[in-house]
N, C-alpha and C positions, 0 to 999 in steps of 0.2 A: 562565284568565288570557289577557288580550288580547296581541296582538303587541307593542303599545306597552309594556305592562307588562314583558313578557319581555325586550325590548330594553333597557329601563331597568335591570332587575335585572342583566343580563349586563354592561352597561357599568359599573355602580356596584360590582359585585363585585370589580373589580380594585383598588378603593381600599381601603387597609388602615389603619384608625385604630389608634392605640396605646391599649391598655386597661389600666388599673390597678384592681385590685379589693381591697376590704376585706371580711372576713367577720365578721359580728356573731354571735357564738356564742349569746348568749341567745335570739335569735329565728331562728337558722339562716339569716340573710339575707346574700346577696352583693350588695354595693353597688359599682357600677362607675363609673369615671371614663373617659369616651370623649374621647380627645385627638386633635386635628388636629396632627400633627407639623410641618406647614408653617407654621401661624400661632400655635400654642400656645394656641388656644382650646379649650374643653372643655365637656362636659356631665356631670352626675352623675345616675345612675339609681338610684332607690329608696334614698334616704338613711334613716338611722335615728337617732331620738332615744332615748337610754337612758331607761327608765321603771321605777321601783320601784313596782309596783302596791300592795303592802302599805302602803307609806308615802305613796302618792300623790305621788311626788316625781320630777321629771325631772332628768336629768343630761346633760352634753354631751361626755363623753369621746370617744365614737365619732365624733361630728360634728366635734369639734375636730381629730381626726387627719386628717379629710378636708380641713378648712380649712388645716391646717398644710402638707399635701402640696401643695395647689394654690398656696399662697404660695411654698413652697420651690422649686417647679418653674417659677415665673414664669408660671403659666397665667392665662388670662382665662376666667372662668366665664360661658358664654352661657345655659345651661339647667340647671334642676333638674327632671328628668323623672320622673314617676310612671307606673308601668305599670298601676296601678289603685288603688283605695282599700283599702289593706291592712287585714287583720283580725288580724295577728299582731305588728305593731310600729307605733310612731308615727313619722310622717315628720319628719325634721329640716330639711325644705326651707326653712321660714321663717327658722330660725336661721341656716342657711348663707347664705341670701340677704342677711340683715342684715350678714354679715361680708364677702361677696364680690360681691354683686349677682347678676344673672342672672334669668331668668324661670321661673316654675313652670308646667309643662305637664302635661296629662293628656288622655285621650280625651274627646271631646265628650259621650259618654253618661254621664259623671259626673253630669249633670243628672238622669238617671233614678235613679241611686243616691242622690243627695241627697234626692229626693222620697220614696223608699222609707224611708230611715232618718230623715228629718225627721218622717215620720208615726209610724214605729215608736217613736222616742224622744219623741214628742209635744212636739217642740221647734221653735217657730217661728223661733228664731235660726239654725237650719241653713238655709243658702241652698238655693234650688231652681233657680238660674239659671246654675250653673257658677262663680260667684264663690266665693271670692277667688282662684281660679287665674288666672294671667296669660294662659294660652293653652289653648284647647280644640281638640284636633286632630281633624279629620275623617279618615275612612278614606282612606288613600293620600295624605294631605296632606304636601307636601314642606316641609322646613325645612333650615337649615344650622347646622353647628357649625364655625365658622371657614370654611374652604373645603370641608369635608366635606359632601357632599349626603346627606340623610337623609329618611326618610318614616315616618309612623305607619301601622301595619297593625292594623285593628280585629279583635280575636280574642276575642269574648265567649264565655261558657260558664261560666267560674269566677265572674265577675261581668259585668254588661252593659257595663261601661266598660273592660274589659281591652284593652290595646294592646301591640303589639310595636314596638320602634323599630329600623328597619333602617338601618344606617350602613355603606355600602360592602360589604365582605365579611363583615360581622358583623350579628347581630340580638340584641336584648336582650328576652327573652321573658316576663319577669314570671312569673306562675304558670300560663301556658298549658301549659308542659311543665316537668318536672323532669329530672334526669339519667336516661338510659335505664334504669338499674337501679332506679329508683323510680317512674317513670310520669308521672302527670298530677295536676292539682289537683282538689280536691273540687268538687262542683257543687250542693251543697245550701244555699248561702247565698241570701238573697233575690235573685231575678233570675237565679240560676244555672240551667243547663240542660245536661245531658250530651250531648244530641243536637247542640246548638249547639257545645259544646266539641269534639266529634269533627270537625265541619266546620272549625272554626278551626284545629285541629291540622293537618288536611290542607291548608289554605290555607298554613300555615307550611311544610309539607313541599314546597310548590311552588317554594320558593327553590332556588337551585343547590345540588347535593349537598354541596359543600365549604364552604358558608356556615357560619361559626362561630356557634354559639348560646350565648349567655351566660345562665345561669339566675339567677333572683332568689333561690332558696332551694336548700339541699341538706341532706338529713336523714341522710346518711351510713349507708345501710343496711349491716348486717353489721359496723358499727363501723369502716368504712374512713375514710380521711382525707377532709376536705371537698373536693369538686370542683364546678366550675360551668361548664365549657366542654366542648362536644362539637360535632359537625357535624350538619347535616341528615341526611346519609346514615346516620350512627350512630343517630340517632333512628328513621329509617325502618326500619332493619334490626333494631334491638335494643331499642326501648322495650318494657318488659315489659307494658304495658297497651294500647298502640296502635301496634304495628309494622304494616308493610304486610301486608295480608291479613286484618286484624282487621275484621270487619263492624261497621257502626254499631250495630245492635241488640245485638250481643254486648258491645260496649264499654259501652253504656248500661246494660245489665243488671248488668255488673260494677261500674260506677261507683255505681249506686244501692245495690247490696248493700254495697259498701265504705263509702259515705258514711253509711249507716244505723248503722254501728258506731263512727263517729268522734265524739269529744267536741268541744265547741266550743273554738276556740283560747283559750288562757288570757287573752289581751289583747284579745279581740274587742270587748268593751264600750267600753273607753276608746279603742281604736285607731280604730274606725269613726267615732265621734263627732268625733274630731280630724281624721282624714284626709279626710273629706268636706268639711272646711273648709280644705283644702290645708295641713294641719299646724298651723293656728291653734287655740288653745284656745278654749272657749266664752267669750262676753263676760263680763267680771267682773261680779259682782253689787255691790250698794251698799256692801259692805264691802271691795271691791277684790279679792275672791277668785273664781277660776273654779271651777265645779263640773261634774262629769260625772254623768250619770244612770245608774242601773242598773234597767232594766225587769225585773220579776219574772216568771218562768215564760214567757219569750218565746223564748230560745235553748235549744238542747239538744233531746234526744229524750225 
């Protein structure tokens, strides 16, 4: 880390955004609203559109709760931020944007993910240029939520496009890390790499020790209640897979062995096709209906 980066982190860590979180139980997703208390501007991280896979039907109850909260609190929505193209839920960003405005942002390497899945689904309608996202963030690119200064930290490994959003004394980490008692995300999706994830986690560990880390998911090991906030120091000291002292090769060996036993996420096929389109459904066909593809014998072990 450069001196300039270190100075910026130390200066910004004194800023404290207000954070309101909703937990989507069907997908174990924590969706966060980052609020600038001075201006009442906000950003929503990793929103969820309810989806009944068996009926191929979407619902908006979870997203409507987000919209209702922002309206009730008199907030202005600046951003709908995606930490990556999720494989376990469908983004509600376009739906919320239609209600409240705001720009949909993601890491610039979403273009790589679009290319991979455009080919995998043999679908020329999947963009390869980063559209229809409104903003593609480069590594360390700064942006604002009201008067809060924020920046995107590229943290690939789970997917090539994963980013962490650092806002003052807080960071919103997507699937780069889970709570210390659960570990890290899988690395066996297209473009995933356990070596790269190890280095991304240590990049995240370079933040000040008391930086609050907001998880995107929690799987409640041992049946405990859902939790989604810890500190960098707690992760460094207690992450069951990648605490301080764990060598890269040992982590990679563990991750590969564990990933080989994992089933594909239940919603990976619909989710990825929609999320690489920034949450938009595929273009309707001549009958006005959108269709999702199911490639046979592509995912799984």
